[in-house]
C-alpha positions as a Python dict, from the first residue, in 0.01 Angstrom:
ca = {
    (1, 'X'): (0, 0, 0),
    (2, 'X'): (298, 224, 58),
    (3, 'X'): (421, 190, -299),
    (4, 'X'): (103, 336, -445),
    (5, 'X'): (176, 664, -272),
    (6, 'X'): (533, 669, -400),
    (7, 'X'): (427, 589, -755),
    (8, 'X'): (157, 856, -749),
    (9, 'X'): (416, 1104, -628),
    (10, 'X'): (655, 1011, -904),
    (11, 'X'): (381, 1049, -1162),
    (12, 'X'): (359, 1409, -1049),
    (13, 'X'): (732, 1439, -1109),
    (14, 'X'): (701, 1293, -1456),
    (15, 'X'): (456, 1573, -1539),
    (16, 'X'): (744, 1815, -1492),
    (17, 'X'): (945, 1652, -1765),
    (18, 'X'): (773, 1729, -2101),
    (19, 'X'): (977, 2028, -2207),
    (20, 'X'): (1305, 1889, -2082),
    (21, 'X'): (1243, 1544, -2226),
    (22, 'X'): (1171, 1700, -2569),
    (23, 'X'): (1497, 1894, -2543),
    (24, 'X'): (1723, 1602, -2467),
    (25, 'X'): (1533, 1366, -2698),
    (26, 'X'): (1686, 1025, -2724),
    (27, 'X'): (2006, 1131, -2551),
    (28, 'X'): (1877, 997, -2219),
    (29, 'X'): (2012, 655, -2131),
    (30, 'X'): (1758, 379, -2073),
    (31, 'X'): (1686, 286, -1714),
    (32, 'X'): (1914, 5, -1599),
    (33, 'X'): (1726, -284, -1441),
    (34, 'X'): (1905, -505, -1189),
    (35, 'X'): (1851, -878, -1231),
    (36, 'X'): (1847, -1039, -886),
    (37, 'X'): (1821, -1389, -750),
    (38, 'X'): (1468, -1307, -647),
    (39, 'X'): (1375, -1251, -1007),
    (40, 'X'): (1535, -1578, -1105),
    (41, 'X'): (1348, -1761, -832),
    (42, 'X'): (1018, -1620, -954),
    (43, 'X'): (1083, -1767, -1298),
    (44, 'X'): (1147, -2108, -1139),
    (45, 'X'): (797, -2150, -999),
    (46, 'X'): (528, -2031, -759),
    (47, 'X'): (579, -1942, -392),
    (48, 'X'): (699, -2217, -162),
    (49, 'X'): (471, -2310, 130),
    (50, 'X'): (613, -2285, 480),
    (51, 'X'): (412, -2587, 597),
    (52, 'X'): (559, -2802, 321),
    (53, 'X'): (912, -2695, 418),
    (54, 'X'): (852, -2784, 784),
    (55, 'X'): (713, -3124, 687),
    (56, 'X'): (1010, -3191, 462),
    (57, 'X'): (1255, -3082, 731),
    (58, 'X'): (1101, -3318, 989),
    (59, 'X'): (1130, -3609, 746),
    (60, 'X'): (1484, -3534, 627),
    (61, 'X'): (1672, -3344, 898),
    (62, 'X'): (1938, -3579, 1046),
    (63, 'X'): (1922, -3421, 1390),
    (64, 'X'): (1551, -3496, 1428),
    (65, 'X'): (1589, -3841, 1279),
    (66, 'X'): (1874, -3915, 1518),
    (67, 'X'): (1659, -3816, 1817),
    (68, 'X'): (1374, -4034, 1689),
    (69, 'X'): (1603, -4334, 1652),
    (70, 'X'): (1728, -4280, 2006),
    (71, 'X'): (1370, -4300, 2132),
    (72, 'X'): (1312, -4623, 1942),
    (73, 'X'): (1639, -4768, 2075),
    (74, 'X'): (1545, -4692, 2436),
    (75, 'X'): (1198, -4839, 2391),
    (76, 'X'): (1362, -5166, 2288),
    (77, 'X'): (1546, -5160, 2619),
    (78, 'X'): (1224, -5182, 2825),
    (79, 'X'): (1141, -5552, 2762),
    (80, 'X'): (1508, -5636, 2817),
    (81, 'X'): (1502, -5476, 3163),
    (82, 'X'): (1186, -5666, 3258),
    (83, 'X'): (1319, -6005, 3151),
    (84, 'X'): (1487, -6262, 3374),
    (85, 'X'): (1861, -6321, 3329),
    (86, 'X'): (1950, -6596, 3086),
    (87, 'X'): (1951, -6945, 3238),
    (88, 'X'): (2278, -7134, 3240),
    (89, 'X'): (2350, -7493, 3148),
    (90, 'X'): (2667, -7683, 3236),
    (91, 'X'): (2784, -8036, 3164),
    (92, 'X'): (3068, -8228, 3326),
    (93, 'X'): (3206, -8559, 3431),
    (94, 'X'): (3434, -8714, 3692),
    (95, 'X'): (3647, -9013, 3611),
    (96, 'X'): (3870, -9061, 3310),
    (97, 'X'): (4041, -8776, 3131),
    (98, 'X'): (3855, -8881, 2819),
    (99, 'X'): (3554, -8651, 2767),
    (100, 'X'): (3255, -8793, 2950),
    (101, 'X'): (3456, -9101, 3042),
    (102, 'X'): (3389, -9272, 3376),
    (103, 'X'): (3603, -9510, 3577),
    (104, 'X'): (3475, -9862, 3605),
    (105, 'X'): (3436, -9981, 3957),
    (106, 'X'): (3438, -9632, 4107),
    (107, 'X'): (3089, -9538, 4237),
    (108, 'X'): (3185, -9171, 4264),
    (109, 'X'): (3247, -9148, 3890),
    (110, 'X'): (2965, -8984, 3697),
    (111, 'X'): (2844, -8786, 3398),
    (112, 'X'): (2624, -8485, 3480),
    (113, 'X'): (2431, -8186, 3352),
    (114, 'X'): (2320, -7883, 3552),
    (115, 'X'): (2067, -7609, 3461),
    (116, 'X'): (2027, -7294, 3672),
    (117, 'X'): (1816, -6980, 3669),
    (118, 'X'): (1879, -6659, 3864),
    (119, 'X'): (1563, -6495, 3998),
    (120, 'X'): (1597, -6135, 4122),
    (121, 'X'): (1421, -6040, 4443),
    (122, 'X'): (1049, -5972, 4379),
    (123, 'X'): (991, -5621, 4243),
    (124, 'X'): (1338, -5561, 4100),
    (125, 'X'): (1249, -5653, 3742),
    (126, 'X'): (937, -5437, 3753),
    (127, 'X'): (1137, -5140, 3880),
    (128, 'X'): (1407, -5190, 3617),
    (129, 'X'): (1141, -5191, 3349),
    (130, 'X'): (988, -4871, 3487),
    (131, 'X'): (1329, -4702, 3497),
    (132, 'X'): (1386, -4794, 3131),
    (133, 'X'): (1036, -4674, 3045),
    (134, 'X'): (1097, -4330, 3200),
    (135, 'X'): (1428, -4304, 3016),
    (136, 'X'): (1248, -4373, 2690),
    (137, 'X'): (984, -4110, 2773),
    (138, 'X'): (1255, -3855, 2853),
    (139, 'X'): (1418, -3934, 2518),
    (140, 'X'): (1082, -3886, 2346),
    (141, 'X'): (1062, -3534, 2489),
    (142, 'X'): (1417, -3476, 2362),
    (143, 'X'): (1290, -3578, 2020),
    (144, 'X'): (987, -3351, 2054),
    (145, 'X'): (1216, -3067, 2152),
    (146, 'X'): (1435, -3131, 1846),
    (147, 'X'): (1127, -3139, 1624),
    (148, 'X'): (983, -2817, 1767),
    (149, 'X'): (1318, -2639, 1754),
    (150, 'X'): (1364, -2746, 1395),
    (151, 'X'): (1020, -2610, 1303),
    (152, 'X'): (1104, -2281, 1477),
    (153, 'X'): (1442, -2263, 1300),
    (154, 'X'): (1280, -2333, 963),
    (155, 'X'): (1022, -2061, 1026),
    (156, 'X'): (1285, -1811, 1138),
    (157, 'X'): (1501, -1886, 833),
    (158, 'X'): (1193, -1867, 611),
    (159, 'X'): (1091, -1529, 752),
    (160, 'X'): (1444, -1401, 699),
    (161, 'X'): (1432, -1541, 345),
    (162, 'X'): (1097, -1370, 287),
    (163, 'X'): (1219, -1040, 429),
    (164, 'X'): (1530, -1025, 211),
    (165, 'X'): (1325, -1119, -94),
    (166, 'X'): (1081, -836, -20),
    (167, 'X'): (1360, -593, 65),
    (168, 'X'): (1536, -670, -265),
    (169, 'X'): (1213, -633, -459),
    (170, 'X'): (1132, -300, -292),
    (171, 'X'): (1486, -168, -328),
    (172, 'X'): (1506, -269, -695),
    (173, 'X'): (1178, -93, -776),
    (174, 'X'): (1286, 216, -587),
    (175, 'X'): (1619, 213, -766),
    (176, 'X'): (1430, 215, -1095),
    (177, 'X'): (1223, 513, -979),
    (178, 'X'): (1532, 690, -851),
    (179, 'X'): (1698, 650, -1188),
    (180, 'X'): (1399, 824, -1343),
    (181, 'X'): (1437, 1105, -1092),
    (182, 'X'): (1804, 1127, -1185),
    (183, 'X'): (1709, 1153, -1552),
    (184, 'X'): (1475, 1439, -1464),
    (185, 'X'): (1749, 1625, -1280),
    (186, 'X'): (1990, 1563, -1569),
    (187, 'X'): (1734, 1686, -1823),
    (188, 'X'): (1671, 2004, -1623),
    (189, 'X'): (2046, 2061, -1591),
    (190, 'X'): (2092, 2031, -1966),
    (191, 'X'): (1834, 2297, -2038),
    (192, 'X'): (1969, 2526, -1765),
    (193, 'X'): (1685, 2482, -1515),
    (194, 'X'): (1877, 2263, -1275),
    (195, 'X'): (2217, 2247, -1114),
    (196, 'X'): (2492, 1991, -1147),
    (197, 'X'): (2481, 1915, -775),
    (198, 'X'): (2134, 1762, -818),
    (199, 'X'): (2265, 1526, -1087),
    (200, 'X'): (2568, 1424, -883),
    (201, 'X'): (2364, 1375, -566),
    (202, 'X'): (2112, 1155, -745),
    (203, 'X'): (2391, 944, -893),
    (204, 'X'): (2549, 904, -551),
    (205, 'X'): (2214, 793, -413),
    (206, 'X'): (2177, 538, -694),
    (207, 'X'): (2520, 400, -605),
    (208, 'X'): (2417, 380, -240),
    (209, 'X'): (2105, 183, -331),
    (210, 'X'): (2315, -45, -550),
    (211, 'X'): (2545, -105, -252),
    (212, 'X'): (2239, -188, -40),
    (213, 'X'): (2118, -429, -307),
    (214, 'X'): (2454, -605, -309),
    (215, 'X'): (2437, -656, 68),
    (216, 'X'): (2075, -770, 48),
    (217, 'X'): (2157, -1022, -223),
    (218, 'X'): (2435, -1168, -8),
    (219, 'X'): (2201, -1192, 290),
    (220, 'X'): (1929, -1341, 68),
    (221, 'X'): (2169, -1614, -48),
    (222, 'X'): (2271, -1681, 312),
    (223, 'X'): (1905, -1724, 407),
    (224, 'X'): (1866, -1969, 117),
    (225, 'X'): (2166, -2173, 235),
    (226, 'X'): (2031, -2173, 591),
    (227, 'X'): (1696, -2308, 473),
    (228, 'X'): (1858, -2572, 255),
    (229, 'X'): (2076, -2681, 547),
    (230, 'X'): (1773, -2727, 772),
    (231, 'X'): (1600, -2920, 493),
    (232, 'X'): (1910, -3138, 447),
    (233, 'X'): (1940, -3026, 86),
    (234, 'X'): (2240, -2922, -115),
    (235, 'X'): (2334, -2569, 3),
    (236, 'X'): (2317, -2444, -357),
    (237, 'X'): (1979, -2603, -432),
    (238, 'X'): (1738, -2344, -579),
    (239, 'X'): (1438, -2235, -376),
    (240, 'X'): (1113, -2092, -512),
    (241, 'X'): (1018, -1744, -388),
    (242, 'X'): (860, -1729, -41),
    (243, 'X'): (503, -1644, 39),
    (244, 'X'): (422, -1294, 160),
    (245, 'X'): (479, -1230, 529),
    (246, 'X'): (162, -1251, 736),
    (247, 'X'): (54, -1054, 1041),
    (248, 'X'): (-86, -1309, 1290),
    (249, 'X'): (-248, -1182, 1608),
    (250, 'X'): (-94, -1288, 1938),
    (251, 'X'): (-406, -1387, 2129),
    (252, 'X'): (-244, -1481, 2460),
    (253, 'X'): (-134, -1260, 2747),
    (254, 'X'): (204, -1307, 2912),
    (255, 'X'): (49, -1489, 3209),
    (256, 'X'): (-132, -1725, 2973),
    (257, 'X'): (194, -1793, 2790),
    (258, 'X'): (363, -1871, 3122),
    (259, 'X'): (91, -2124, 3203),
    (260, 'X'): (107, -2282, 2858),
    (261, 'X'): (484, -2309, 2889),
    (262, 'X'): (457, -2483, 3229),
    (263, 'X'): (217, -2735, 3080),
    (264, 'X'): (376, -2799, 2740),
    (265, 'X'): (746, -2714, 2750),
    (266, 'X'): (953, -3011, 2638),
    (267, 'X'): (1233, -2929, 2880),
    (268, 'X'): (1003, -2937, 3183),
    (269, 'X'): (837, -3255, 3061),
    (270, 'X'): (1174, -3421, 3019),
    (271, 'X'): (1292, -3310, 3362),
    (272, 'X'): (974, -3448, 3518),
    (273, 'X'): (1033, -3786, 3353),
    (274, 'X'): (1389, -3786, 3483),
    (275, 'X'): (1263, -3711, 3836),
    (276, 'X'): (1027, -4008, 3810),
    (277, 'X'): (1307, -4222, 3670),
    (278, 'X'): (1545, -4129, 3951),
    (279, 'X'): (1280, -4190, 4217),
    (280, 'X'): (1234, -4539, 4075),
    (281, 'X'): (1612, -4579, 4075),
    (282, 'X'): (1616, -4496, 4448),
    (283, 'X'): (1351, -4764, 4508),
    (284, 'X'): (1553, -5011, 4303),
    (285, 'X'): (1871, -4934, 4496),
    (286, 'X'): (1685, -4997, 4820),
    (287, 'X'): (1569, -5335, 4687),
    (288, 'X'): (1933, -5433, 4640),
    (289, 'X'): (1952, -5479, 5017),
    (290, 'X'): (1752, -5797, 4952),
    (291, 'X'): (1918, -6106, 4800),
    (292, 'X'): (1867, -6254, 4457),
    (293, 'X'): (1811, -6628, 4422),
    (294, 'X'): (1952, -6891, 4192),
    (295, 'X'): (1766, -7220, 4145),
    (296, 'X'): (1965, -7508, 3995),
    (297, 'X'): (1872, -7862, 3888),
    (298, 'X'): (2142, -8127, 3854),
    (299, 'X'): (2127, -8472, 3694),
    (300, 'X'): (2411, -8726, 3736),
    (301, 'X'): (2453, -9057, 3556),
    (302, 'X'): (2662, -9310, 3755),
    (303, 'X'): (2755, -9639, 3585),
    (304, 'X'): (2749, -9865, 3894),
    (305, 'X'): (2476, -9684, 4092),
    (306, 'X'): (2131, -9539, 4031),
    (307, 'X'): (2111, -9202, 3856),
    (308, 'X'): (2100, -8902, 4088),
    (309, 'X'): (1884, -8586, 4072),
    (310, 'X'): (1959, -8275, 4271),
    (311, 'X'): (1807, -7932, 4335),
    (312, 'X'): (1988, -7636, 4492),
    (313, 'X'): (1877, -7284, 4585),
    (314, 'X'): (2146, -7018, 4620),
    (315, 'X'): (2112, -6664, 4758),
    (316, 'X'): (2368, -6388, 4771),
    (317, 'X'): (2421, -6227, 5110),
    (318, 'X'): (2474, -5847, 5093),
    (319, 'X'): (2718, -5833, 5384),
    (320, 'X'): (2911, -5544, 5227),
    (321, 'X'): (2605, -5323, 5231),
    (322, 'X'): (2789, -5036, 5405),
    (323, 'X'): (3014, -4976, 5105),
    (324, 'X'): (2786, -5107, 4832),
    (325, 'X'): (2408, -5099, 4877),
    (326, 'X'): (2407, -4805, 5116),
    (327, 'X'): (2629, -4600, 4887),
    (328, 'X'): (2417, -4697, 4588),
    (329, 'X'): (2107, -4561, 4766),
    (330, 'X'): (2291, -4239, 4850),
    (331, 'X'): (2406, -4204, 4490),
    (332, 'X'): (2053, -4254, 4358),
    (333, 'X'): (1916, -4005, 4613),
    (334, 'X'): (2165, -3737, 4513),
    (335, 'X'): (2080, -3797, 4148),
    (336, 'X'): (1711, -3751, 4233),
    (337, 'X'): (1776, -3422, 4414),
    (338, 'X'): (1990, -3307, 4122),
    (339, 'X'): (1707, -3375, 3876),
    (340, 'X'): (1462, -3181, 4096),
    (341, 'X'): (1694, -2880, 4104),
    (342, 'X'): (1745, -2915, 3729),
    (343, 'X'): (1369, -2889, 3678),
    (344, 'X'): (1354, -2575, 3893),
    (345, 'X'): (1636, -2424, 3689),
    (346, 'X'): (1461, -2512, 3364),
    (347, 'X'): (1144, -2339, 3478),
    (348, 'X'): (1338, -2023, 3560),
    (349, 'X'): (1508, -2025, 3221),
    (350, 'X'): (1177, -2104, 3053),
    (351, 'X'): (1000, -1802, 3199),
    (352, 'X'): (1289, -1579, 3093),
    (353, 'X'): (1279, -1717, 2738),
    (354, 'X'): (901, -1668, 2719),
    (355, 'X'): (926, -1312, 2849),
    (356, 'X'): (1213, -1232, 2613),
    (357, 'X'): (1033, -1351, 2300),
    (358, 'X'): (706, -1194, 2414),
    (359, 'X'): (873, -854, 2453),
    (360, 'X'): (1045, -892, 2116),
    (361, 'X'): (712, -976, 1953),
    (362, 'X'): (533, -684, 2117),
    (363, 'X'): (813, -443, 2029),
    (364, 'X'): (822, -555, 1666),
    (365, 'X'): (442, -543, 1646),
    (366, 'X'): (437, -187, 1774),
    (367, 'X'): (708, -82, 1532),
    (368, 'X'): (563, -232, 1215),
    (369, 'X'): (221, -91, 1303),
    (370, 'X'): (383, 247, 1358),
    (371, 'X'): (556, 223, 1021),
    (372, 'X'): (245, 105, 836),
    (373, 'X'): (-6, 341, 999),
    (374, 'X'): (206, 647, 1067),
    (375, 'X'): (565, 680, 954),
    (376, 'X'): (545, 541, 601),
    (377, 'X'): (219, 717, 503),
    (378, 'X'): (347, 1042, 654),
    (379, 'X'): (683, 1019, 480),
    (380, 'X'): (504, 933, 154),
    (381, 'X'): (289, 1243, 193),
    (382, 'X'): (602, 1448, 261),
    (383, 'X'): (751, 1312, -60),
    (384, 'X'): (439, 1400, -260),
    (385, 'X'): (430, 1745, -102),
    (386, 'X'): (795, 1810, -185),
    (387, 'X'): (734, 1702, -543),
    (388, 'X'): (445, 1946, -575),
    (389, 'X'): (654, 2222, -422),
    (390, 'X'): (945, 2134, -654),
    (391, 'X'): (714, 2180, -951),
    (392, 'X'): (656, 2543, -856),
    (393, 'X'): (1015, 2601, -742),
    (394, 'X'): (956, 2618, -365),
    (395, 'X'): (1197, 2335, -275),
    (396, 'X'): (1516, 2206, -429),
    (397, 'X'): (1584, 1864, -577),
    (398, 'X'): (1787, 1753, -274),
    (399, 'X'): (1475, 1777, -57),
    (400, 'X'): (1291, 1542, -292),
    (401, 'X'): (1587, 1304, -289),
    (402, 'X'): (1605, 1307, 91),
    (403, 'X'): (1232, 1240, 122),
    (404, 'X'): (1259, 961, -133),
    (405, 'X'): (1538, 778, 53),
    (406, 'X'): (1351, 826, 380),
    (407, 'X'): (1046, 649, 239),
    (408, 'X'): (1263, 365, 111),
    (409, 'X'): (1435, 324, 449),
    (410, 'X'): (1104, 312, 632),
    (411, 'X'): (961, 62, 386),
    (412, 'X'): (1254, -172, 448),
    (413, 'X'): (1222, -123, 823),
    (414, 'X'): (853, -211, 806),
    (415, 'X'): (926, -548, 645),
    (416, 'X'): (1217, -606, 885),
    (417, 'X'): (997, -556, 1191),
    (418, 'X'): (719, -768, 1040),
    (419, 'X'): (970, -1049, 994),
    (420, 'X'): (1104, -996, 1347),
    (421, 'X'): (748, -1022, 1482),
    (422, 'X'): (690, -1353, 1307),
    (423, 'X'): (1030, -1480, 1417),
    (424, 'X'): (957, -1397, 1782),
    (425, 'X'): (627, -1587, 1762),
    (426, 'X'): (807, -1879, 1599),
    (427, 'X'): (1059, -1885, 1886),
    (428, 'X'): (770, -1885, 2134),
    (429, 'X'): (598, -2185, 1977),
    (430, 'X'): (837, -2459, 2098),
    (431, 'X'): (818, -2313, 2450),
    (432, 'X'): (439, -2304, 2480),
    (433, 'X'): (356, -2595, 2249),
    (434, 'X'): (104, -2387, 2051),
    (435, 'X'): (82, -2264, 1692),
    (436, 'X'): (114, -1885, 1709),
    (437, 'X'): (221, -1788, 1356),
    (438, 'X'): (-105, -1872, 1178),
}
């Protein structure tokens, strides 16, 4: 909407040109148009959807896939922890040195086989399974955090990409209009109605805009590489142009965001699972005061006597509990306290991060609304007014040029703050677990 005002103002300037344009005729150079990457991207295809990029990133990004595989690996550990130790089987003989050879006439000579099974004290296997289950749940929240962070990073890179595309487009169009203004000043100078300073100043301003375009193109390419990296594409892979930046409404107060963060933050959820895991580990360490049992069955074949069957039950005696079981309980207890303090620390950091992004969003929202509703329209009106005054000789060309560059600067700042607003909302989303940018 801003550009309509600028164009209408320049149309008024073009009305000043008839006599001068007839004087210089075809001597004026044609307006030079800058071909940018944005223009090339537009030829390649239609705008690229942000949702499609996020979906692609989640499917391809190695960091997210690594976290997902870690979850799956830990889930396979749960049935292992709940399962009894492997039984053991042993065979042997007593008699001759020959394998399984017995001595004739010796009743103590035998061939035998023994099978044994260790049975942990009741409740230990269940607790081990629960510990493994909580570890898998904590890993799942690590994966969820990686997925949310990736989505936020993709959005932030996309908004940067969209801003630089829009900034290049706006700057290129304004460069074209500025070249026309420069032609006007040159035409007036040739017929003696202008001064050389106006021509030189306009050319300097064109060079300044060209320098800005060069920087914007470099930043635009960097944003492309950043997006391709997050998508696990080749850094030089072409990207279609982005969609226009939106202006979503933040419908939650700061207190509501705090509450949402407490309920949905992946860091807090992970810390809670680790507290539960460590509490179960304390219970398991306390169970180690009780013995495990081993049940064994033995069969012996004796050549001169009846076969013999035997059954034994073995239990370990934790007599070194002062330096083993007791210390294991203390270790598990300290780990539990550490995880509780870690959760408290995470909540403190979480509230700071929420407040920080909330303030950034509100600041950017206030600025881009100020630019769109006040500064840009007012500066556009000032440009139109200076053009009208220039037509009757009340202002000089440098005033028009200054007003023109002011409008351009404010236009770029408007899109910058709009992108910053969307980026702040995107950074809030993984903290509160809510979609805020739509």
